[in-house]
VEXDREN-71895 format. One record per atom (N, C-alpha, C, O): residue number from 1; residue in three letters; z, y, x. Coordinates in pm, 1 decimal, decimal comma. Layout:
BEGIN
- dose;lumdren;Z;Y;X
- NUM;Ala;Z;Y;X .
...
REM end
This chain:
BEGIN
- dose;lumdren;Z;Y;X
- 1;Met;1,4;-122,0;83,8 .
- 1;Met;-1,4;-3,5;1,1 .
- 1;Met;4,4;123,0;91,9 .
- 1;Met;84,8;132,1;184,6 .
- 2;Pro;-88,7;223,5;58,7 .
- 2;Pro;-92,5;342,5;143,7 .
- 2;Pro;37,7;420,7;127,3 .
- 2;Pro;93,5;419,4;17,5 .
- 3;Val;87,4;486,0;225,6 .
- 3;Val;206,7;568,0;220,3 .
- 3;Val;167,3;708,2;276,6 .
- 3;Val;101,2;720,9;379,7 .
- 4;Asn;211,4;809,0;203,6 .
- 4;Asn;176,9;942,4;246,0 .
- 4;Asn;243,3;984,5;365,8 .
- 4;Asn;314,1;900,8;421,8 .
- 5;Arg;232,8;1106,1;418,3 .
- 5;Arg;277,0;1153,6;541,3 .
- 5;Arg;431,2;1150,7;546,2 .
- 5;Arg;491,0;1117,5;648,5 .
- 6;Val;495,5;1187,7;428,7 .
- 6;Val;639,2;1197,7;431,2 .
- 6;Val;696,2;1056,2;411,9 .
- 6;Val;805,1;1029,1;462,5 .
- 7;Gly;631,1;969,1;344,5 .
- 7;Gly;676,5;836,5;328,0 .
- 7;Gly;767,6;805,9;214,3 .
- 7;Gly;784,9;689,9;177,1 .
- 8;Ala;830,7;916,2;153,9 .
- 8;Ala;920,8;897,8;48,5 .
- 8;Ala;870,6;961,3;-78,9 .
- 8;Ala;932,8;945,9;-184,0 .
- 9;Leu;754,4;1035,4;-71,9 .
- 9;Leu;704,6;1095,4;-195,5 .
- 9;Leu;631,1;999,0;-278,4 .
- 9;Leu;566,1;910,0;-223,5 .
- 10;Pro;636,4;1010,1;-413,0 .
- 10;Pro;559,3;924,7;-497,4 .
- 10;Pro;408,7;940,6;-468,3 .
- 10;Pro;362,6;1050,9;-438,9 .
- 11;Leu;336,7;836,1;-476,1 .
- 11;Leu;194,4;842,7;-467,8 .
- 11;Leu;127,8;828,5;-594,7 .
- 11;Leu;190,4;779,7;-688,8 .
- 12;Met;2,4;867,1;-609,1 .
- 12;Met;-70,0;850,3;-740,9 .
- 12;Met;-154,8;721,4;-736,7 .
- 12;Met;-223,8;695,7;-638,1 .
- 13;Arg;-149,1;643,5;-841,0 .
- 13;Arg;-228,1;528,8;-865,7 .
- 13;Arg;-271,6;525,8;-1015,6 .
- 13;Arg;-187,4;521,9;-1105,3 .
- 14;Asn;-399,7;527,7;-1038,9 .
- 14;Asn;-453,8;528,8;-1171,8 .
- 14;Asn;-388,9;635,8;-1260,8 .
- 14;Asn;-361,3;617,1;-1379,3 .
- 15;Gly;-366,9;749,6;-1193,3 .
- 15;Gly;-315,9;870,0;-1270,9 .
- 15;Gly;-166,8;869,9;-1299,1 .
- 15;Gly;-116,9;955,6;-1372,1 .
- 16;Leu;-92,3;769,7;-1238,9 .
- 16;Leu;52,3;766,4;-1247,3 .
- 16;Leu;117,7;783,4;-1117,3 .
- 16;Leu;64,2;742,5;-1014,3 .
- 17;Ser;229,9;841,4;-1118,3 .
- 17;Ser;310,5;849,8;-983,1 .
- 17;Ser;366,5;718,7;-968,2 .
- 17;Ser;413,0;656,0;-1063,4 .
- 18;Val;362,3;671,9;-838,7 .
- 18;Val;409,7;540,4;-800,3 .
- 18;Val;514,0;555,8;-683,9 .
- 18;Val;490,4;626,3;-585,8 .
- 19;Asp;627,0;488,0;-700,0 .
- 19;Asp;727,6;488,7;-591,8 .
- 19;Asp;676,9;395,4;-484,0 .
- 19;Asp;656,1;276,9;-510,1 .
- 20;Pro;656,1;447,2;-361,0 .
- 20;Pro;588,6;364,0;-258,3 .
- 20;Pro;674,2;250,7;-213,1 .
- 20;Pro;622,7;154,6;-155,8 .
- 21;Leu;801,6;257,0;-235,9 .
- 21;Leu;898,7;149,2;-199,6 .
- 21;Leu;899,1;31,0;-294,9 .
- 21;Leu;924,8;-81,9;-252,9 .
- 22;Ser;869,7;55,7;-427,7 .
- 22;Ser;879,7;-50,0;-518,1 .
- 22;Ser;747,2;-74,4;-594,4 .
- 22;Ser;737,3;-172,7;-667,8 .
- 23;Ser;648,6;10,2;-579,2 .
- 23;Ser;518,7;6,1;-650,5 .
- 23;Ser;535,5;21,6;-802,6 .
- 23;Ser;443,1;-7,5;-878,5 .
- 24;Lys;651,2;66,5;-845,7 .
- 24;Lys;669,3;86,9;-995,1 .
- 24;Lys;629,4;226,0;-1033,1 .
- 24;Lys;658,0;321,2;-960,5 .
- 25;Pro;560,8;240,1;-1150,7 .
- 25;Pro;528,3;376,7;-1197,2 .
- 25;Pro;645,1;458,9;-1221,8 .
- 25;Pro;743,0;410,4;-1278,5 .
- 26;Met;642,3;584,6;-1182,0 .
- 26;Met;752,3;683,5;-1207,7 .
- 26;Met;695,0;783,0;-1313,6 .
- 26;Met;632,6;882,8;-1277,5 .
- 27;Gly;716,1;755,3;-1437,3 .
- 27;Gly;647,9;835,2;-1537,1 .
- 27;Gly;719,0;956,8;-1584,7 .
- 27;Gly;654,3;1036,7;-1652,5 .
- 28;Thr;849,9;982,2;-1556,6 .
- 28;Thr;919,8;1090,8;-1608,1 .
- 28;Thr;979,9;1182,0;-1503,3 .
- 28;Thr;1006,2;1138,6;-1391,2 .
- 29;Val;1001,7;1305,5;-1537,4 .
- 29;Val;1063,0;1401,6;-1445,7 .
- 29;Val;1199,5;1350,2;-1408,5 .
- 29;Val;1241,8;1362,4;-1293,5 .
- 30;Gln;1270,5;1291,5;-1506,8 .
- 30;Gln;1405,5;1242,5;-1485,5 .
- 30;Gln;1408,5;1126,4;-1383,4 .
- 30;Gln;1502,5;1112,6;-1305,1 .
- 31;Glu;1304,7;1045,7;-1387,3 .
- 31;Glu;1295,9;928,1;-1287,0 .
- 31;Glu;1271,2;984,7;-1150,1 .
- 31;Glu;1323,8;931,8;-1052,2 .
- 32;Ile;1192,4;1091,3;-1138,8 .
- 32;Ile;1158,1;1148,5;-1008,5 .
- 32;Ile;1280,8;1219,7;-956,6 .
- 32;Ile;1308,5;1212,3;-836,9 .
- 33;Lys;1359,3;1292,0;-1045,4 .
- 33;Lys;1481,1;1351,6;-1001,8 .
- 33;Lys;1577,5;1246,5;-957,5 .
- 33;Lys;1645,6;1267,4;-857,1 .
- 34;Ser;1588,0;1139,5;-1022,1 .
- 34;Ser;1679,1;1034,5;-982,3 .
- 34;Ser;1643,8;976,0;-845,4 .
- 34;Ser;1729,2;944,3;-762,6 .
- 35;Ala;1516,8;964,2;-828,2 .
- 35;Ala;1470,5;912,2;-696,9 .
- 35;Ala;1502,8;1005,5;-587,1 .
- 35;Ala;1540,0;960,1;-478,9 .
- 36;Ile;1491,1;1135,4;-607,2 .
- 36;Ile;1518,6;1236,5;-510,8 .
- 36;Ile;1665,8;1239,9;-474,5 .
- 36;Ile;1705,7;1256,5;-359,2 .
- 37;Ala;1746,6;1222,6;-584,0 .
- 37;Ala;1892,0;1224,9;-570,1 .
- 37;Ala;1940,7;1108,0;-474,2 .
- 37;Ala;2048,7;1115,9;-415,6 .
- 38;Asn;1861,4;1006,4;-462,1 .
- 38;Asn;1888,8;887,7;-380,1 .
- 38;Asn;1833,7;901,7;-234,8 .
- 38;Asn;1855,4;814,2;-151,0 .
- 39;Leu;1763,0;1012,4;-207,7 .
- 39;Leu;1723,4;1026,5;-71,2 .
- 39;Leu;1824,0;1073,2;21,6 .
- 39;Leu;1919,4;1140,1;-18,0 .
- 40;Ser;1807,7;1040,9;145,1 .
- 40;Ser;1904,9;1095,8;253,1 .
- 40;Ser;1875,4;1242,5;268,4 .
- 40;Ser;1773,3;1291,3;219,8 .
- 41;Leu;1967,5;1316,4;338,3 .
- 41;Leu;1946,6;1453,7;369,3 .
- 41;Leu;1823,0;1479,5;443,1 .
- 41;Leu;1755,4;1579,0;417,1 .
- 42;Glu;1788,7;1393,4;536,1 .
- 42;Glu;1668,6;1407,8;620,9 .
- 42;Glu;1544,1;1390,4;530,6 .
- 42;Glu;1449,2;1468,1;541,5 .
- 43;Glu;1544,2;1290,3;443,1 .
- 43;Glu;1433,0;1269,4;360,8 .
- 43;Glu;1412,4;1381,3;259,7 .
- 43;Glu;1299,3;1416,5;226,2 .
- 44;Arg;1522,4;1436,0;212,0 .
- 44;Arg;1512,5;1556,2;114,9 .
- 44;Arg;1459,2;1676,5;191,9 .
- 44;Arg;1385,9;1757,6;135,2 .
- 45;Asp;1495,2;1690,3;323,8 .
- 45;Asp;1438,6;1800,3;399,5 .
- 45;Asp;1291,2;1778,0;416,9 .
- 45;Asp;1215,4;1874,1;404,7 .
- 46;Lys;1245,1;1658,9;444,5 .
- 46;Lys;1104,2;1634,0;455,1 .
- 46;Lys;1033,1;1662,6;323,8 .
- 46;Lys;926,6;1724,3;323,7 .
- 47;Leu;1086,6;1621,8;218,7 .
- 47;Leu;1028,7;1645,7;87,6 .
- 47;Leu;1006,9;1785,9;55,8 .
- 47;Leu;897,9;1829,2;18,4 .
- 48;Thr;1123,2;1864,5;72,7 .
- 48;Thr;1116,6;1999,2;56,6 .
- 48;Thr;1012,2;2071,2;142,3 .
- 48;Thr;939,0;2158,6;95,9 .
- 49;Ser;1008,9;2031,8;264,5 .
- 49;Ser;912,0;2085,7;358,8 .
- 49;Ser;766,7;2067,5;303,9 .
- 49;Ser;684,9;2159,3;297,7 .
- 50;Glu;744,6;1942,4;266,1 .
- 50;Glu;610,8;1896,9;218,5 .
- 50;Glu;578,0;1979,2;97,9 .
- 50;Glu;469,2;2036,5;91,6 .
- 51;Leu;668,7;1988,2;-0,8 .
- 51;Leu;639,4;2053,4;-132,0 .
- 51;Leu;610,7;2205,9;-106,8 .
- 51;Leu;521,1;2266,9;-165,1 .
- 52;Cys;692,9;2259,4;-17,1 .
- 52;Cys;682,5;2405,6;-2,9 .
- 52;Cys;580,3;2447,3;111,0 .
- 52;Cys;557,2;2565,3;137,1 .
- 53;Gly;522,8;2343,8;174,7 .
- 53;Gly;422,0;2381,3;277,8 .
- 53;Gly;486,2;2427,8;400,7 .
- 53;Gly;419,1;2494,4;479,4 .
- 54;Trp;615,3;2399,0;427,6 .
- 54;Trp;683,7;2443,8;549,7 .
- 54;Trp;654,1;2334,9;657,4 .
- 54;Trp;647,1;2214,5;632,7 .
- 55;Ala;638,1;2390,4;776,0 .
- 55;Ala;624,9;2303,4;896,9 .
- 55;Ala;734,6;2341,6;997,3 .
- 55;Ala;768,1;2459,4;1010,2 .
- 56;Asp;789,1;2244,8;1066,8 .
- 56;Asp;892,3;2272,3;1166,3 .
- 56;Asp;824,3;2351,1;1269,5 .
- 56;Asp;709,1;2324,6;1303,8 .
- 57;Asp;898,8;2456,4;1324,8 .
- 57;Asp;845,9;2524,5;1437,4 .
- 57;Asp;946,6;2497,9;1551,6 .
- 57;Asp;1038,8;2417,3;1539,6 .
- 58;Asp;923,5;2570,2;1662,6 .
- 58;Asp;999,6;2551,6;1781,5 .
- 58;Asp;1150,7;2563,7;1755,4 .
- 58;Asp;1233,3;2486,8;1804,5 .
- 59;Trp;1179,9;2666,6;1674,1 .
- 59;Trp;1328,4;2684,0;1644,6 .
- 59;Trp;1388,9;2577,3;1566,1 .
- 59;Trp;1506,3;2545,1;1584,3 .
- 60;Asp;1310,2;2517,8;1475,0 .
- 60;Asp;1357,8;2406,9;1394,6 .
- 60;Asp;1380,8;2286,6;1478,3 .
- 60;Asp;1482,1;2217,8;1465,7 .
- 61;Arg;1281,3;2259,8;1568,4 .
- 61;Arg;1292,4;2145,1;1655,2 .
- 61;Arg;1411,7;2160,5;1756,3 .
- 61;Arg;1476,3;2062,4;1793,1 .
- 62;Gln;1437,5;2286,3;1798,9 .
- 62;Gln;1550,3;2304,3;1892,0 .
- 62;Gln;1682,5;2284,5;1814,4 .
- 62;Gln;1776,2;2223,8;1866,3 .
- 63;Met;1689,4;2336,3;1688,9 .
- 63;Met;1814,5;2308,6;1608,3 .
- 63;Met;1835,3;2169,9;1586,5 .
- 63;Met;1948,8;2123,6;1598,6 .
- 64;Gln;1732,9;2093,9;1553,8 .
- 64;Gln;1744,2;1951,2;1521,0 .
- 64;Gln;1788,0;1877,8;1655,1 .
- 64;Gln;1869,3;1785,8;1646,2 .
- 65;Gly;1740,7;1912,4;1769,9 .
- 65;Gly;1778,1;1850,9;1898,3 .
- 65;Gly;1923,3;1882,8;1929,4 .
- 65;Gly;2001,3;1796,0;1968,5 .
- 66;Asp;1956,7;2007,4;1911,4 .
- 66;Asp;2100,9;2048,6;1935,9 .
- 66;Asp;2194,8;1970,9;1841,6 .
- 66;Asp;2298,1;1922,2;1887,6 .
- 67;Ala;2162,8;1957,3;1710,8 .
- 67;Ala;2248,5;1895,3;1621,7 .
- 67;Ala;2257,8;1743,1;1653,6 .
- 67;Ala;2363,9;1682,4;1639,3 .
- 68;Ala;2143,1;1683,1;1697,5 .
- 68;Ala;2148,3;1545,3;1733,7 .
- 68;Ala;2229,6;1516,1;1863,9 .
- 68;Ala;2281,0;1406,4;1885,5 .
- 69;Ala;2237,4;1621,6;1948,1 .
- 69;Ala;2306,3;1610,7;2074,0 .
- 69;Ala;2459,5;1643,1;2050,1 .
- 69;Ala;2538,7;1635,6;2144,0 .
- 70;Gly;2498,1;1678,0;1927,2 .
- 70;Gly;2640,4;1704,1;1898,7 .
- 70;Gly;2690,8;1841,7;1934,3 .
- 70;Gly;2811,9;1862,8;1940,5 .
- 71;Lys;2596,8;1941,0;1959,1 .
- 71;Lys;2630,0;2073,8;1998,0 .
- 71;Lys;2701,4;2155,9;1896,0 .
- 71;Lys;2762,5;2258,9;1924,4 .
- 72;Phe;2690,6;2104,2;1771,4 .
- 72;Phe;2757,3;2180,3;1660,3 .
- 72;Phe;2889,6;2108,7;1612,6 .
- 72;Phe;2953,7;2151,4;1516,6 .
- 73;Ala;2925,3;2001,5;1682,1 .
- 73;Ala;3043,3;1926,0;1634,6 .
- 73;Ala;3172,0;2009,6;1631,8 .
- 73;Ala;3251,7;1995,9;1539,0 .
- 74;Val;3193,1;2095,2;1731,1 .
- 74;Val;3314,0;2182,7;1724,9 .
- 74;Val;3309,0;2283,6;1611,0 .
- 74;Val;3409,6;2310,5;1545,4 .
- 75;Leu;3190,3;2338,8;1588,9 .
- 75;Leu;3180,0;2435,1;1480,0 .
- 75;Leu;3191,2;2357,9;1346,0 .
- 75;Leu;3247,3;2414,3;1252,0 .
- 76;Asn;3144,4;2240,0;1331,6 .
- 76;Asn;3153,5;2165,7;1206,6 .
- 76;Asn;3306,5;2131,2;1180,7 .
- 76;Asn;3353,2;2142,7;1067,4 .
- 77;Arg;3382,4;2089,4;1286,9 .
- 77;Arg;3524,3;2062,3;1270,7 .
- 77;Arg;3596,4;2183,9;1228,7 .
- 77;Arg;3681,2;2176,4;1139,7 .
- 78;Glu;3567,9;2297,5;1287,7 .
- 78;Glu;3640,2;2419,7;1259,8 .
- 78;Glu;3607,9;2457,7;1113,7 .
- 78;Glu;3699,3;2498,1;1041,8 .
- 79;Ala;3486,0;2447,0;1068,1 .
- 79;Ala;3450,6;2482,1;924,9 .
- 79;Ala;3523,2;2390,4;832,1 .
- 79;Ala;3576,3;2435,3;730,5 .
- 80;Glu;3527,5;2259,3;864,1 .
- 80;Glu;3596,2;2162,4;773,5 .
- 80;Glu;3746,4;2199,4;770,6 .
- 80;Glu;3806,8;2197,5;663,4 .
- 81;Ala;3806,8;2232,4;884,2 .
- 81;Ala;3952,1;2267,1;881,6 .
- 81;Ala;3974,8;2391,8;798,7 .
- 81;Ala;4069,2;2398,5;720,0 .
- 82;Ala;3887,7;2491,3;816,4 .
- 82;Ala;3897,3;2609,1;732,9 .
- 82;Ala;3889,7;2582,0;582,8 .
- 82;Ala;3968,0;2633,5;502,9 .
- 83;Gln;3794,0;2500,7;549,8 .
- 83;Gln;3770,5;2460,0;411,4 .
- 83;Gln;3902,4;2384,5;357,3 .
- 83;Gln;3952,9;2415,2;249,3 .
- 84;Met;3950,4;2290,8;434,6 .
- 84;Met;4063,7;2212,7;388,5 .
- 84;Met;4189,2;2296,4;376,6 .
- 84;Met;4276,1;2268,1;294,1 .
- 85;Ser;4198,8;2400,6;460,1 .
- 85;Ser;4324,7;2486,8;451,3 .
- 85;Ser;4299,3;2609,9;363,5 .
- 85;Ser;4376,7;2705,5;361,1 .
- 86;Arg;4188,8;2602,4;293,0 .
- 86;Arg;4154,0;2714,3;195,5 .
- 86;Arg;4135,6;2849,3;259,2 .
- 86;Arg;4158,6;2952,4;196,1 .
- 87;Gln;4093,1;2849,1;387,0 .
- 87;Gln;4073,7;2972,7;456,9 .
- 87;Gln;3928,6;3023,0;447,3 .
- 87;Gln;3897,6;3133,2;492,7 .
- 88;Ser;3838,6;2940,0;387,0 .
- 88;Ser;3701,0;2977,7;370,5 .
- 88;Ser;3683,0;3051,2;241,9 .
- 88;Ser;3767,2;3042,8;152,5 .
- 89;Arg;3566,4;3128,6;229,8 .
- 89;Arg;3540,9;3199,2;102,4 .
- 89;Arg;3409,7;3143,1;49,8 .
- 89;Arg;3323,9;3098,2;125,8 .
- 90;Pro;3396,3;3146,9;-84,6 .
- 90;Pro;3270,0;3104,2;-144,5 .
- 90;Pro;3155,8;3198,7;-97,7 .
- 90;Pro;3172,4;3319,8;-82,8 .
- 91;Leu;3041,7;3135,6;-76,4 .
- 91;Leu;2920,5;3204,1;-24,2 .
- 91;Leu;2885,0;3322,4;-116,5 .
- 91;Leu;2850,4;3428,9;-65,5 .
- 92;Gln;2892,2;3308,3;-248,8 .
- 92;Gln;2851,9;3415,3;-331,4 .
- 92;Gln;2943,9;3535,2;-315,6 .
- 92;Gln;2899,9;3646,7;-343,6 .
- 93;Asp;3071,6;3519,4;-271,6 .
- 93;Asp;3167,1;3631,1;-239,3 .
- 93;Asp;3115,9;3698,8;-109,7 .
- 93;Asp;3119,6;3821,3;-99,0 .
- 94;Ile;3070,9;3623,4;-16,7 .
- 94;Ile;3025,6;3685,6;105,5 .
- 94;Ile;2896,3;3765,4;91,2 .
- 94;Ile;2876,9;3868,8;155,1 .
- 95;Leu;2807,4;3712,9;3,7 .
- 95;Leu;2677,4;3771,6;-19,7 .
- 95;Leu;2685,8;3882,2;-129,1 .
- 95;Leu;2591,7;3959,1;-148,7 .
- 96;Gly;2796,8;3887,0;-196,4 .
- 96;Gly;2816,6;3988,8;-302,3 .
- 96;Gly;2741,1;3961,4;-430,1 .
- 96;Gly;2711,0;4051,6;-508,2 .
- 97;Glu;2711,8;3836,3;-448,8 .
- 97;Glu;2643,9;3794,3;-572,2 .
- 97;Glu;2743,6;3751,8;-678,5 .
- 97;Glu;2853,6;3706,4;-647,1 .
- 98;Pro;2704,6;3766,8;-804,6 .
- 98;Pro;2798,9;3727,4;-917,0 .
- 98;Pro;2806,6;3574,4;-923,8 .
- 98;Pro;2877,7;3519,9;-1008,3 .
REM end
């Protein structure tokens, strides 16, 4: 079965969306939403990029490499500690949005 570039996107066969992993037709928006909900974060990122026409640039590749190398581990732990101790603020408060 042919798989598209992303590998997780439904393909079209006889006018119906088809899940490339199961070859079952995906006929409703709800089924597609459910399938998306089951994707890993990396697969969702690829899907979003594909649908929006975004391509990774040098900055994206550098950030992905830094994350894979654990360069953000300390920042992640600090953010988690702030969240757990209720020292963080909701993003909408920071951005001034309702």
